[in-house]
C-alpha positions as CSV (number, residue, x, y, z in Angstrom):
1,X,92.7,128.7,99.1
2,X,96.2,128.2,97.7
3,X,96.9,125.8,95.0
4,X,99.8,123.3,94.7
5,X,101.7,122.0,91.8
6,X,102.3,118.4,91.0
7,X,105.9,117.3,91.2
8,X,105.3,114.8,88.4
9,X,103.3,116.7,85.7
10,X,103.5,120.3,87.0
11,X,99.8,120.9,86.8
12,X,97.8,122.8,89.5
13,X,95.6,121.1,92.1
14,X,93.7,122.4,95.1
15,X,95.8,122.9,98.2
16,X,93.8,120.1,100.1
17,X,94.2,117.5,97.3
18,X,96.1,114.3,98.2
19,X,96.7,113.4,94.5
20,X,97.3,115.3,91.3
21,X,93.9,115.8,89.6
22,X,95.6,115.4,86.2
23,X,98.0,112.4,86.5
24,X,97.1,110.8,89.9
25,X,100.6,111.3,91.4
26,X,100.7,111.4,95.3
27,X,101.4,114.7,97.0
28,X,103.7,114.4,100.0
29,X,103.0,115.7,103.5
30,X,105.9,115.9,105.9
31,X,108.0,113.8,103.5
32,X,105.4,110.9,103.4
33,X,103.3,110.1,100.4
34,X,99.5,110.3,100.8
35,X,97.9,106.9,100.1
36,X,94.2,106.3,99.6
37,X,93.0,103.2,101.5
38,X,89.5,101.8,100.7
39,X,87.7,98.6,101.4
40,X,86.1,98.7,98.0
41,X,87.6,97.3,94.8
42,X,87.6,100.7,93.1
43,X,87.8,104.4,94.0
44,X,85.2,106.8,92.5
45,X,86.7,109.3,90.1
46,X,89.9,107.2,89.6
47,X,90.9,104.3,87.5
48,X,93.4,101.7,88.4
49,X,96.3,101.9,85.9
50,X,98.5,99.3,87.5
51,X,98.1,96.6,90.1
52,X,101.3,96.2,92.1
53,X,100.2,93.2,94.1
54,X,99.1,92.1,97.5
55,X,100.3,94.0,100.5
56,X,100.0,93.5,104.3
57,X,100.9,95.0,107.6
58,X,101.1,92.8,110.8
59,X,101.6,93.4,114.5
60,X,101.5,91.0,117.3
61,X,100.4,92.1,120.8
62,X,100.4,90.6,124.3
63,X,98.9,92.1,127.3
64,X,101.0,92.8,130.4
65,X,100.2,91.7,133.9
66,X,98.6,95.0,134.7
67,X,96.4,94.9,131.7
68,X,95.3,91.4,132.5
69,X,94.4,92.4,136.0
70,X,92.4,95.4,134.9
71,X,90.6,93.2,132.2
72,X,89.8,90.6,134.8
73,X,88.3,93.2,137.1
74,X,86.3,94.7,134.3
75,X,85.2,91.2,133.3
76,X,83.6,90.6,136.7
77,X,81.2,93.5,136.2
78,X,80.5,92.7,132.5
79,X,80.4,95.2,129.6
80,X,83.3,96.5,127.5
81,X,86.9,95.5,128.5
82,X,88.4,98.9,127.9
83,X,92.0,97.8,128.4
84,X,91.7,95.3,125.5
85,X,89.8,97.8,123.4
86,X,92.6,100.4,123.8
87,X,95.2,97.8,122.8
88,X,93.2,96.6,119.8
89,X,92.8,100.2,118.6
90,X,96.6,100.8,118.8
91,X,97.3,97.5,117.1
92,X,94.8,98.3,114.3
93,X,96.5,101.7,113.7
94,X,100.0,100.0,113.7
95,X,99.0,97.3,111.2
96,X,97.4,100.0,108.9
97,X,100.5,102.2,109.2
98,X,102.7,99.2,108.2
99,X,100.3,98.3,105.3
100,X,100.6,101.9,103.9
101,X,104.4,102.0,104.4
102,X,104.8,98.7,102.4
103,X,102.5,99.9,99.6
104,X,104.4,103.2,99.4
105,X,107.7,101.4,99.1
106,X,106.1,99.4,96.2
107,X,105.2,102.7,94.5
108,X,101.5,102.6,95.1
109,X,99.3,105.6,95.6
110,X,96.3,103.6,96.8
111,X,95.3,100.3,98.5
112,X,92.0,98.8,97.4
113,X,90.1,95.9,99.0
114,X,91.6,96.7,102.4
115,X,90.6,94.5,105.3
116,X,91.6,93.6,108.9
117,X,91.9,90.3,110.6
118,X,92.8,89.1,114.1
119,X,94.0,85.8,115.4
120,X,94.9,84.5,118.8
121,X,98.3,82.9,118.8
122,X,100.7,81.3,121.4
123,X,97.7,79.6,123.2
124,X,95.9,82.9,123.6
125,X,98.7,84.9,125.2
126,X,99.1,87.0,122.1
127,X,96.9,88.4,119.3
128,X,98.0,88.9,115.7
129,X,96.5,92.0,114.0
130,X,96.8,92.0,110.2
131,X,95.8,94.6,107.6
132,X,95.9,93.6,104.0
133,X,94.8,94.8,100.5
134,X,96.0,95.3,97.0
135,X,98.5,98.0,96.2
136,X,97.6,99.9,93.1
137,X,98.5,103.0,91.1
138,X,95.4,105.2,90.4
139,X,94.9,108.0,87.9
140,X,92.1,110.5,87.8
141,X,89.5,109.6,85.2
142,X,89.7,112.3,82.6
143,X,86.4,113.9,81.7
144,X,85.6,114.2,78.0
145,X,84.6,117.5,76.7
């Protein structure tokens, strides 16, 4: 397996690493920084060296007439409403992508305490999907010895 070199400190890391094992700097892939996103307040093996602040990503979705008809038919028979599930998955991905983009612009290499929330708005005709967390800068915990 090939190694890569950190653009910040110049030290070697494994080719599959998302962050420099020495200084914690993000490696980039296709011009985008890699960001760790966790629901926990910490990341094992890393220490938070700077808290940059709260960050969020939001998208609002409505269902078209076709989607409402399909959902109505599925609702008659009971079970999962797959047309809504599909839209919810897309909205979750979009809100997470926006969360990561905002954290990256702040200079973060991680988001801790990430969570998702949904709310119906506009008298139920639209759903707001929100992803939020705390943008931080992590560094690898140095092992003594």
